[in-house]
C-alpha positions as CSV (number, residue, x, y, z in Angstrom):
1,M,-53.2,55.1,-60.8
2,K,-56.8,56.5,-59.3
3,R,-58.8,54.6,-61.4
4,N,-56.9,51.4,-60.7
5,S,-57.4,52.1,-56.8
6,K,-61.1,52.7,-57.4
7,I,-61.5,49.7,-59.0
8,G,-59.5,47.7,-56.3
9,A,-61.7,49.4,-53.5
10,L,-65.0,48.4,-55.6
11,L,-63.7,44.8,-55.8
12,T,-62.8,44.6,-52.1
13,L,-66.3,46.1,-51.2
14,G,-67.6,43.4,-53.6
15,G,-66.0,40.7,-51.9
16,A,-66.9,41.9,-48.4
17,L,-70.3,41.9,-49.5
18,A,-70.5,38.8,-51.4
19,G,-68.7,37.2,-48.0
20,T,-71.4,39.0,-45.9
21,A,-74.1,37.3,-47.8
22,S,-72.7,34.0,-48.0
23,A,-72.4,34.3,-44.3
24,A,-75.8,35.1,-43.5
25,V,-77.3,32.3,-45.5
26,Q,-76.7,28.7,-44.5
27,D,-78.3,25.3,-44.6
28,L,-81.1,24.6,-42.5
29,P,-80.8,20.9,-41.1
30,G,-84.1,19.4,-41.7
31,G,-85.3,22.1,-44.0
32,P,-83.9,23.8,-47.1
33,A,-80.3,24.2,-48.2
34,V,-78.4,26.9,-50.1
35,R,-78.5,26.4,-54.0
36,Q,-80.4,23.1,-53.4
37,L,-80.8,21.0,-56.3
38,N,-81.9,17.7,-55.2
39,L,-84.6,16.6,-52.7
40,H,-84.1,16.9,-49.3
41,A,-82.1,14.7,-47.1
42,A,-83.9,11.7,-46.1
43,A,-85.0,11.0,-42.8
44,T,-87.4,8.4,-43.3
45,R,-87.2,5.0,-45.3
46,I,-90.0,6.1,-47.5
47,A,-88.0,9.4,-48.3
48,V,-85.3,7.3,-49.1
49,E,-87.1,5.0,-51.5
50,Q,-88.7,8.2,-53.1
51,S,-85.3,9.5,-53.7
52,W,-84.0,6.3,-55.3
53,L,-87.1,6.3,-57.6
54,H,-86.7,9.8,-58.6
55,W,-83.3,9.3,-59.8
56,F,-84.0,5.8,-61.3
57,M,-86.7,7.4,-63.6
58,L,-84.8,10.6,-64.4
59,I,-81.7,8.2,-65.4
60,T,-84.1,5.9,-67.1
61,C,-86.2,8.7,-68.9
62,T,-82.5,10.3,-70.0
63,V,-81.2,6.7,-71.5
64,I,-84.3,6.7,-73.6
65,F,-84.4,9.9,-75.1
66,V,-80.8,9.5,-75.7
67,L,-81.4,6.4,-77.5
68,V,-84.1,7.4,-79.4
69,F,-83.2,10.5,-80.6
70,G,-79.6,9.2,-81.1
71,V,-81.0,7.0,-83.6
72,M,-83.3,9.2,-85.1
73,F,-80.7,12.1,-86.1
74,Y,-78.0,9.3,-87.0
75,S,-80.7,7.9,-89.6
76,I,-81.7,11.7,-90.9
77,W,-77.9,12.4,-90.9
78,K,-76.9,9.0,-92.6
79,H,-79.5,8.6,-95.2
80,R,-79.9,12.2,-96.1
81,K,-80.6,13.0,-99.6
82,S,-77.7,15.0,-100.4
83,V,-75.2,11.8,-100.2
84,G,-77.2,10.1,-102.7
85,H,-79.4,7.9,-100.7
86,K,-83.1,7.3,-101.9
87,P,-86.2,7.1,-100.1
88,A,-87.6,3.1,-99.5
89,N,-90.8,2.3,-100.2
90,F,-92.3,-0.5,-97.9
91,H,-95.3,-0.9,-95.9
92,E,-95.7,-2.0,-92.2
93,S,-93.2,-4.8,-90.7
94,V,-94.7,-7.0,-88.3
95,M,-91.2,-7.0,-86.1
96,V,-91.0,-3.2,-86.0
97,E,-94.4,-3.4,-85.1
98,L,-94.2,-5.8,-82.2
99,L,-90.6,-4.6,-80.8
100,W,-91.9,-0.7,-80.5
101,T,-95.1,-2.1,-78.6
102,A,-93.4,-4.8,-76.3
103,V,-90.3,-2.5,-75.6
104,P,-92.3,0.4,-74.2
105,F,-94.8,-2.1,-72.1
106,V,-91.7,-3.8,-70.8
107,I,-90.1,-0.3,-69.6
108,V,-93.5,1.0,-68.2
109,I,-93.6,-2.2,-66.2
110,L,-90.3,-2.1,-64.9
111,M,-90.7,1.4,-63.6
112,A,-94.2,0.9,-62.6
113,L,-93.4,-1.9,-60.2
114,P,-90.8,-0.1,-57.7
115,A,-93.4,2.9,-57.5
116,T,-96.5,1.2,-56.9
117,K,-94.4,-0.8,-53.9
118,V,-93.3,2.4,-52.5
119,L,-96.6,4.1,-53.0
120,V,-98.5,0.9,-51.0
121,A,-96.2,1.0,-48.5
122,S,-96.9,5.2,-47.9
123,K,-100.5,4.4,-47.5
124,D,-100.1,1.7,-44.9
125,T,-101.1,3.6,-41.7
126,S,-101.9,0.6,-39.7
127,N,-100.3,-0.6,-36.5
128,A,-99.0,3.0,-35.8
129,D,-97.6,3.9,-32.3
130,V,-98.9,7.3,-32.1
131,T,-101.7,9.1,-33.9
132,I,-101.8,13.1,-34.4
133,K,-104.7,14.7,-35.9
134,A,-103.5,17.9,-37.9
135,T,-106.1,20.3,-38.2
136,G,-105.7,23.3,-40.8
137,Y,-106.8,26.6,-39.8
138,Q,-106.3,29.9,-41.6
139,W,-103.3,30.1,-41.5
140,K,-102.0,27.9,-38.1
141,W,-101.9,24.1,-37.7
142,G,-104.0,22.4,-34.7
143,Y,-102.2,19.1,-33.3
144,D,-104.1,16.7,-31.3
145,Y,-102.6,13.4,-29.8
146,L,-105.0,10.9,-29.9
147,T,-103.0,7.9,-29.0
148,G,-99.6,7.1,-27.6
149,E,-97.9,8.8,-24.5
150,A,-99.0,12.0,-25.3
151,Q,-102.6,11.0,-25.5
152,G,-105.0,14.3,-24.9
153,V,-102.3,16.7,-25.8
154,S,-103.4,19.4,-27.8
155,F,-102.2,22.8,-29.3
156,L,-101.9,25.4,-31.9
157,S,-98.9,25.7,-34.3
158,T,-98.4,29.3,-35.3
159,I,-95.4,31.2,-37.2
160,D,-93.4,33.2,-35.3
161,P,-94.5,36.9,-34.8
162,V,-90.9,37.9,-35.0
163,H,-90.4,36.3,-38.3
164,R,-93.9,37.9,-39.4
165,E,-92.6,41.0,-38.5
166,I,-89.2,40.7,-40.2
167,S,-91.1,39.7,-43.7
168,N,-93.5,42.9,-43.0
169,A,-90.5,45.2,-42.9
170,G,-88.7,43.3,-46.2
171,A,-86.2,40.7,-45.0
172,Q,-83.1,41.1,-46.6
173,G,-79.2,40.1,-45.9
174,S,-78.1,39.6,-42.4
175,D,-81.8,40.1,-40.9
176,V,-83.1,36.7,-42.5
177,P,-82.5,33.9,-40.3
178,N,-81.9,30.5,-41.3
179,D,-85.2,29.2,-40.3
180,Y,-87.1,32.2,-41.7
181,L,-90.7,31.8,-42.1
182,L,-90.5,28.0,-40.8
183,K,-90.1,28.9,-37.0
184,V,-93.1,28.1,-35.0
185,D,-94.2,28.7,-31.2
186,N,-95.2,24.9,-30.6
187,P,-93.8,22.2,-33.2
188,M,-95.1,18.9,-33.3
189,V,-93.4,16.3,-31.4
190,V,-92.5,12.6,-31.7
191,P,-90.3,10.1,-30.7
192,V,-87.8,8.7,-33.2
193,N,-88.2,5.2,-34.7
194,K,-92.0,5.1,-34.0
195,K,-94.5,4.9,-36.5
196,I,-96.5,8.3,-36.6
197,R,-100.0,8.5,-38.0
198,V,-100.8,12.0,-39.3
199,I,-104.9,12.3,-39.9
200,T,-105.4,15.6,-41.5
201,T,-108.5,17.6,-41.9
202,A,-109.2,21.3,-42.1
203,N,-111.4,23.9,-40.7
204,D,-111.9,26.0,-43.5
205,V,-110.5,25.6,-46.7
206,I,-108.4,23.3,-48.0
207,H,-104.6,22.6,-46.5
208,A,-102.0,20.3,-47.3
209,W,-99.4,18.7,-44.3
210,G,-96.4,17.7,-45.7
211,V,-92.6,17.2,-44.7
212,P,-90.1,16.8,-47.4
213,A,-87.5,15.2,-45.4
214,F,-90.0,12.2,-44.2
215,G,-91.6,12.0,-48.0
216,V,-94.8,12.6,-46.7
217,K,-97.7,15.1,-48.1
218,Q,-101.4,14.9,-47.5
219,D,-104.4,17.1,-48.5
220,A,-106.2,18.2,-45.5
221,I,-110.0,19.2,-46.5
222,P,-112.8,20.7,-44.4
223,G,-115.3,17.8,-43.8
224,F,-113.0,14.8,-44.8
225,V,-110.6,12.9,-42.8
226,R,-107.3,11.8,-44.4
227,D,-104.2,10.3,-43.4
228,T,-100.5,9.3,-43.9
229,W,-97.4,8.4,-41.6
230,F,-93.5,8.6,-40.9
231,R,-91.4,6.7,-39.2
232,S,-88.2,9.2,-38.6
233,E,-84.8,7.2,-38.4
234,K,-82.9,10.4,-36.9
235,V,-83.7,12.7,-34.2
236,G,-83.6,16.7,-34.7
237,D,-85.6,19.3,-36.3
238,F,-87.8,18.9,-39.8
239,Y,-89.4,21.6,-41.7
240,G,-92.1,22.0,-44.1
241,Q,-95.0,24.3,-45.2
242,C,-98.8,24.0,-46.3
243,Y,-98.9,22.7,-49.6
244,E,-102.4,24.1,-50.9
245,L,-102.8,27.8,-51.6
246,C,-105.0,28.3,-48.8
247,G,-105.3,32.2,-48.9
248,K,-103.5,35.5,-48.5
249,E,-101.3,34.3,-45.5
250,H,-100.5,30.9,-47.3
251,A,-96.9,31.8,-47.0
252,Y,-97.1,32.2,-43.2
253,M,-98.1,28.8,-42.4
254,P,-95.1,26.5,-41.6
255,I,-94.6,23.1,-40.2
256,H,-92.1,22.2,-37.8
257,V,-91.8,18.5,-36.1
258,K,-89.3,18.1,-33.5
259,V,-87.9,14.3,-33.1
260,L,-86.8,13.5,-29.9
261,S,-85.4,10.3,-28.4
262,Q,-88.1,7.8,-26.5
263,E,-87.1,9.2,-23.0
264,D,-87.1,13.0,-24.2
265,F,-90.7,12.3,-25.5
266,A,-92.0,10.6,-22.5
267,K,-90.8,14.0,-20.5
268,W,-92.0,16.1,-23.0
269,A,-95.4,14.1,-22.9
270,D,-95.5,14.5,-19.0
271,D,-94.8,18.2,-19.2
272,Q,-97.4,18.8,-21.8
273,K,-99.9,17.4,-19.4
274,K,-99.2,19.5,-16.6
275,V,-99.4,22.4,-18.7
276,M,-102.8,21.3,-20.1
277,A,-103.9,20.4,-16.6
278,A,-102.7,24.1,-15.4
279,K,-103.9,26.0,-18.3
280,A,-107.5,24.2,-17.8
281,D,-110.0,26.9,-16.8
282,D,-113.5,27.0,-15.2
283,P,-115.8,28.8,-17.9
284,A,-117.8,30.1,-14.8
285,K,-114.7,31.7,-13.3
286,V,-115.1,35.9,-13.1
287,W,-112.0,37.5,-14.1
288,T,-110.8,41.2,-13.0
289,L,-110.2,43.3,-15.8
290,A,-106.6,43.7,-15.0
291,D,-105.9,39.8,-15.3
292,I,-107.8,38.9,-18.4
293,T,-106.2,41.6,-20.6
294,A,-103.1,40.6,-19.4
295,R,-104.1,37.2,-20.7
296,G,-105.7,38.5,-23.5
297,E,-102.7,40.4,-25.0
298,K,-100.8,37.1,-24.9
299,V,-103.4,35.8,-27.2
300,Y,-103.6,38.4,-29.5
301,N,-99.9,38.5,-29.9
302,A,-99.9,34.7,-30.9
303,N,-103.2,34.5,-32.8
304,C,-104.4,38.1,-33.9
305,S,-101.2,40.3,-34.3
306,A,-100.3,38.7,-37.9
307,C,-103.1,39.9,-39.9
308,H,-104.3,43.0,-37.5
309,Q,-100.8,44.2,-36.7
310,P,-99.5,44.6,-33.3
311,N,-100.6,48.1,-33.3
312,G,-104.6,46.9,-34.1
313,K,-104.4,49.5,-37.3
314,G,-104.8,46.2,-40.0
315,A,-103.8,45.9,-43.3
316,G,-105.7,45.7,-46.8
317,P,-108.7,43.8,-46.6
318,I,-107.9,43.4,-42.7
319,L,-109.8,45.9,-40.7
320,P,-108.5,47.8,-38.1
321,L,-109.5,47.0,-34.3
322,D,-108.5,50.7,-33.0
323,G,-111.1,52.7,-33.0
324,S,-113.7,49.8,-34.6
325,P,-117.4,50.4,-34.1
326,I,-117.9,46.7,-33.4
327,V,-115.1,46.4,-30.7
328,N,-116.3,49.5,-29.1
329,D,-120.1,48.8,-29.1
330,A,-121.8,48.6,-25.8
331,D,-123.2,45.1,-27.0
332,K,-120.6,42.8,-26.6
333,T,-122.3,40.0,-28.3
334,K,-121.4,41.7,-31.6
335,Q,-117.7,41.0,-31.4
336,I,-118.2,37.7,-29.8
337,Q,-120.0,36.5,-32.7
338,V,-117.3,37.7,-35.2
339,V,-114.5,36.2,-33.4
340,L,-116.7,33.0,-33.2
341,N,-118.0,32.7,-36.6
342,G,-115.6,34.9,-38.7
343,R,-116.4,37.9,-41.3
344,N,-115.0,38.5,-44.7
345,A,-111.5,37.8,-44.4
346,M,-111.5,36.6,-40.8
347,P,-112.1,33.3,-40.1
348,P,-113.4,31.5,-37.3
349,W,-111.6,31.1,-33.9
350,K,-113.9,28.4,-32.3
351,Q,-111.0,26.5,-31.8
352,L,-110.0,28.8,-29.1
353,S,-110.8,28.3,-25.9
354,D,-113.7,30.3,-24.1
355,T,-111.2,31.9,-21.7
356,D,-108.8,32.7,-24.6
357,L,-111.6,34.5,-26.6
358,A,-113.0,36.3,-23.6
359,A,-109.6,37.5,-22.9
360,V,-108.7,38.7,-26.2
361,I,-112.1,40.4,-26.9
362,S,-111.4,42.3,-23.3
363,F,-108.1,43.1,-24.4
364,T,-108.8,44.7,-27.7
365,K,-112.2,46.7,-26.1
366,N,-109.3,48.2,-23.6
367,H,-106.2,48.7,-25.7
368,W,-104.8,51.4,-28.2
369,S,-107.4,54.2,-28.2
370,N,-110.2,51.8,-27.3
371,K,-111.1,52.6,-23.7
372,T,-114.4,51.0,-23.0
373,G,-113.9,49.4,-19.5
374,Q,-115.8,46.8,-20.5
375,I,-114.8,42.8,-19.6
376,V,-116.0,40.0,-21.5
377,Q,-116.1,36.9,-19.1
378,P,-116.0,33.2,-20.3
379,A,-119.5,32.3,-19.5
380,E,-120.5,34.9,-22.2
381,V,-118.6,33.4,-25.4
382,L,-120.0,29.9,-24.2
383,A,-123.3,31.0,-24.0
384,Q,-122.7,32.5,-27.7
385,R,-121.2,29.3,-29.1
386,G,-123.5,27.5,-31.7
387,K,-125.8,31.0,-31.9
């Protein structure tokens, strides 16, 4: 009786845990689904065509496999020696030669025609309504709107630091959100039913920009410019990741595209221009220590804490900033040059403004155990660029 009660308790506990686990893991609209076996739900015509091609090729190859091996195994079984069959002695047959040359040729052509049509269409980036340059950095994306209503808008898109902390702590169970490692601070925003041309390049190593629901993937190569396009037929959020092994933080370089109605996109573009105008800094402005370190803390949390940790202690090959000789050095140009040009595992950060760089350097010089009292002004960073 006791044994049965224990088994019942274990089954109840197991069911509860299974229910909790299943409740914690859910599909992410526009992203991966639980136990997903098929391609992502298509949001563009190209993605629909790719899905059709996927199944067409799979079914065609399966039918060929069944027919060829069916005939082969039937022949082996039906004409085996044990039932009295004797091997025939003959030379090549012209008809057989023609058939096994012509039939595969026709099959290949029938498979190639629709595939070529989709491939050509996926490469036609002409007549775009909006053009956006996507630049890969270790490890984030930079977006510059070159044409369209948001022309002139630019920003960096970085993984949500909370998700990075969850990963560092060992994500499991109910701690994992549905958009785990896919949430960013600034998603790419585009209008629905508009042709969006994405120009890709990179600042350091090879990256790759892609969103499965759109059926797009394009390498981003330093020194080269590539392009792709998509036209989303649905509003909503769609997700992807860097598709090239780009370094130790490769898993923390997500892509989030938010598709809005035309009216909402126009409003977003107007708001972004106002934000950029408000953030436009005079490089000659002289900041106080309190003001510049307050700004530097925000820059650090958005761009530096993922590697150097919020406590500034670093991890593995990432050197600590807390107590760093370079950070505490009286010669401020040493740290400015490291931040501008990179060093060892640290990539260059020239994409940030002079004010943001001055702010984050000032913050690190006056935070944790670092109490230098030094202020780095934007003009000092500007003077070091290009050296």
